[in-house]
Every structure is written in structure tokens, then in C-alpha cells.
C-alpha positions as CSV (number, residue, x, y, z in Angstrom):
1,M,0.0,0.0,0.0
2,N,2.9,2.3,0.7
3,S,4.4,1.7,-2.8
4,P,1.8,3.5,-4.9
5,Q,2.0,6.6,-2.5
6,H,5.8,6.6,-2.9
7,N,5.5,6.4,-6.7
8,G,3.0,9.3,-6.7
9,R,5.4,11.4,-4.7
10,A,8.2,10.5,-7.2
11,R,6.0,11.5,-10.2
12,A,5.1,14.8,-8.5
13,A,8.8,15.5,-7.8
14,T,9.7,14.7,-11.4
15,K,6.9,17.0,-12.7
16,E,8.2,19.8,-10.3
17,K,11.8,19.3,-11.7
18,R,10.5,19.5,-15.3
19,S,8.5,22.7,-14.5
20,R,11.7,24.2,-13.0
21,L,13.6,23.3,-16.1
22,W,11.1,25.4,-18.2
23,V,11.4,28.4,-15.9
24,L,15.2,28.8,-16.4
25,P,15.0,29.4,-20.2
26,L,12.0,31.7,-19.7
27,V,14.0,33.8,-17.2
28,L,17.0,33.9,-19.6
29,I,14.8,35.0,-22.5
30,L,13.2,37.7,-20.5
31,A,16.6,39.0,-19.2
32,A,17.9,39.1,-22.8
33,A,14.8,41.0,-24.0
34,V,15.3,43.6,-21.2
35,L,19.0,43.9,-22.1
36,V,18.3,44.4,-25.8
37,T,15.6,47.0,-25.0
38,F,18.0,48.9,-22.7
39,L,20.7,48.9,-25.3
40,V,18.3,50.1,-28.0
41,L,17.1,52.9,-25.8
42,Q,20.6,53.8,-24.9
43,G,21.5,53.9,-28.6
44,R,18.8,56.6,-29.1
45,G,20.0,58.8,-26.3
46,P,21.1,62.5,-26.8
47,E,24.7,61.6,-27.5
48,A,23.9,59.0,-30.1
49,V,21.3,61.1,-31.8
50,A,23.7,64.1,-32.0
51,E,26.3,61.9,-33.7
52,K,23.8,60.2,-36.1
53,Y,22.3,63.6,-37.1
54,L,25.8,65.1,-37.9
55,D,26.8,61.9,-39.8
56,A,23.5,62.2,-41.8
57,E,24.3,65.9,-42.5
58,F,27.8,65.1,-43.8
59,R,26.4,62.4,-46.2
60,Y,23.3,64.4,-46.8
61,D,21.1,61.4,-45.9
62,L,17.6,62.7,-45.9
63,R,16.3,59.7,-44.0
64,G,18.8,60.4,-41.1
65,L,18.1,64.1,-41.1
66,I,14.4,63.6,-40.9
67,D,14.6,60.9,-38.3
68,Y,17.1,62.7,-36.0
69,S,15.7,66.2,-36.2
70,A,13.7,67.7,-33.4
71,Y,11.8,69.8,-36.0
72,N,10.1,69.1,-39.3
73,F,13.1,68.9,-41.5
74,A,11.2,68.8,-44.8
75,E,9.3,72.0,-43.9
76,A,12.4,73.8,-42.6
77,E,14.6,73.0,-45.5
78,F,12.2,72.6,-48.4
79,G,9.0,74.4,-47.4
80,V,6.9,71.3,-47.7
81,P,4.9,69.5,-44.9
82,D,6.1,65.9,-45.3
83,E,7.9,63.2,-47.3
84,A,5.2,62.8,-49.9
85,A,5.1,66.5,-50.6
86,L,8.9,66.4,-50.7
87,V,8.9,63.8,-53.5
88,Q,6.4,66.0,-55.5
89,W,8.6,69.0,-55.0
90,A,11.6,67.0,-56.2
91,Q,9.8,65.8,-59.3
92,Q,8.9,69.4,-60.3
93,T,12.2,71.0,-59.3
94,L,15.2,68.6,-59.7
95,D,16.6,67.6,-63.1
96,D,16.1,63.8,-62.6
97,D,13.3,61.7,-64.2
98,E,14.0,58.7,-61.9
99,I,12.7,60.2,-58.7
100,N,9.4,58.4,-58.1
101,S,9.6,57.7,-54.3
102,F,11.3,59.0,-51.2
103,S,13.9,56.2,-51.5
104,D,14.8,57.6,-55.0
105,L,15.1,61.1,-53.6
106,R,17.3,59.9,-50.7
107,R,19.6,58.1,-53.2
108,Y,19.7,61.3,-55.4
109,Y,20.9,63.5,-52.5
110,M,23.4,61.0,-51.2
111,K,24.9,60.7,-54.7
112,Q,25.2,64.5,-54.9
113,A,26.9,64.5,-51.5
114,K,29.2,61.7,-52.5
115,S,30.4,63.7,-55.5
116,K,31.2,66.6,-53.2
117,I,32.9,64.6,-50.5
118,D,34.7,61.9,-52.5
119,N,38.0,63.5,-51.5
120,T,36.9,64.2,-47.9
121,E,37.4,62.1,-44.8
122,Y,35.6,62.9,-41.6
123,S,35.3,61.5,-38.1
124,L,33.0,62.4,-35.2
125,E,33.8,61.9,-31.6
126,V,31.3,62.7,-28.7
127,L,33.3,64.4,-26.0
128,G,30.6,64.7,-23.4
129,S,27.2,66.2,-22.6
130,R,25.4,68.3,-20.0
131,S,21.8,68.6,-19.1
132,V,20.4,72.1,-19.7
133,P,18.1,73.2,-16.9
134,A,14.5,74.1,-17.8
135,S,15.1,77.7,-16.6
136,E,17.3,78.2,-19.6
137,W,15.1,76.7,-22.3
138,A,13.2,79.9,-23.2
139,S,16.4,82.0,-23.5
140,R,18.1,79.3,-25.6
141,I,15.1,79.2,-28.0
142,A,15.2,83.0,-28.2
143,D,19.0,83.0,-28.9
144,F,18.5,80.5,-31.7
145,G,15.5,82.0,-33.4
146,G,15.1,85.5,-32.0
147,G,11.6,84.8,-30.7
148,E,9.4,82.5,-28.7
149,S,10.0,79.6,-31.1
150,F,12.7,78.1,-33.3
151,R,12.0,75.8,-36.2
152,G,8.5,75.4,-34.8
153,V,9.7,74.4,-31.3
154,R,8.8,76.4,-28.2
155,A,10.2,76.0,-24.7
156,E,6.9,74.6,-23.5
157,D,7.2,71.8,-26.1
158,I,10.4,70.5,-24.5
159,E,10.7,67.7,-22.0
160,Q,14.5,67.7,-21.7
161,M,17.4,69.5,-23.2
162,T,21.0,68.3,-23.5
163,E,24.0,70.0,-24.9
164,V,26.3,67.5,-26.6
165,T,29.9,68.4,-27.4
166,V,31.1,66.7,-30.6
167,L,34.6,66.9,-32.1
168,A,34.4,66.9,-35.9
169,H,37.7,66.2,-37.8
170,V,37.5,66.9,-41.5
171,V,40.3,66.2,-44.0
172,T,40.3,67.2,-47.7
173,S,43.0,67.3,-50.3
174,D,43.9,70.9,-49.3
175,S,42.8,71.2,-45.6
176,D,42.8,69.5,-42.3
177,E,40.4,71.0,-39.8
178,T,39.0,70.1,-36.4
179,H,35.9,71.8,-35.0
180,E,34.2,71.5,-31.6
181,L,30.5,71.5,-32.1
182,A,27.8,72.3,-29.4
183,V,24.8,70.3,-30.4
184,C,21.4,71.1,-28.8
185,V,19.4,67.9,-28.5
186,I,15.9,68.0,-27.0
187,K,13.3,65.5,-26.0
188,Q,9.7,65.9,-27.2
189,K,6.9,63.3,-26.7
190,G,9.6,60.9,-25.4
191,K,11.8,61.2,-28.5
192,W,15.3,62.8,-28.7
193,G,16.1,65.0,-31.7
194,V,18.6,67.7,-32.7
195,L,17.3,71.2,-32.7
196,C,20.5,72.9,-34.0
197,Y,24.2,73.1,-33.4
198,E,27.0,75.7,-33.5
199,T,30.7,75.7,-33.9
200,R,32.7,76.6,-30.8
201,S,36.2,76.5,-32.4
């Protein structure tokens, strides 16, 4: 009579071991997901956004400039509201019959930039950053644009502001220059973007 009870306990213990074996991989998967999410979010922080924006500007990559701007890049640079209108503008303005989509337009501008920087090498290095207190946001906006807004952004639209210092080293066939750039990166609706930058030296 004792034997069946003993076997029942053994089966229960085996089931418990199996369920523990399933828990470990689940914990590892969840930990990996948390780590990947953390790394992705870190990669979109103010320092990374500043570097990606400047890199896009060097290569005149419209996708990068639109994605990493804190303002409506299409409107500020081309006077159109969005990417679709930008393609229409390009079809009417640029001397290229093969622009039928935003991807075509992006390739066109990167090709133009390549022809300009074929003999140019550049590197970007983030030196550091500092958080700008909210008490300075309105005066910064006024300094940039001479009013209560700059590129459509007002101080009250901002959640955070960070000044990122980037060292840009540019070498061409007849020059070798290093500039320190102060990049104003702001957060709006949970997303970081570059508002503007200026050369310090």
C-alpha cells in the first residue's frame, strides 16, 4: 500500500523538476529582452542622436536628417509638410526623371553629396554632454531664433534639453580642420532629436 503513494510522490517530484527546467530558459529569454531594450534605448539617447544627425548631414542622408531632427526637416529645409510632398517638390524641381519615391530622392541627394565629399574624410567623436536646466530653455530658443519659437519648437514643447559636445575632424585634399560643435538635443513626446548646433572653435 505504501508503494503507490511513494510512486505518486516521485512522479510529483519529477513534474516539479520539469517545470523548474522550463522556468530557467524563460527567465533567460526575459533577461535578454530587457537587455536588448535597454541597449536600443541607450542607442537613441542624446549623444547617439547628435552623432547620427551630424553623420547624416555630412552624407546628406535625408532619412537620417528627418529621423534625428527635433523639428520638421522637410518643412524647414524645403518648405513642404512631409515626405510625400517632398517627392512631389523634387519631381517638379530637380533635373532627374527617376525620382518616383522617397527612396529615390534619398539616393539622389546621397549621390550628390558623394560627388562633393569623394576626397573628404571625416570623423565624429562625442566628448561629453550636459543637461540644460528648464530655466534656460526659453532663453536658448530666443537665442537660436530671435523669438518664442525656433524651427516650430517652443520652450513649453520640450521635456528635456541636453548640450552634446562633438569633435568633428574633416580632412580634404587641401585642408585638415578640427571643430568642436555644441549640439542642442531636445526630447519631445519621449523622443530625442537635434534642434540645432553651433561651432565653438
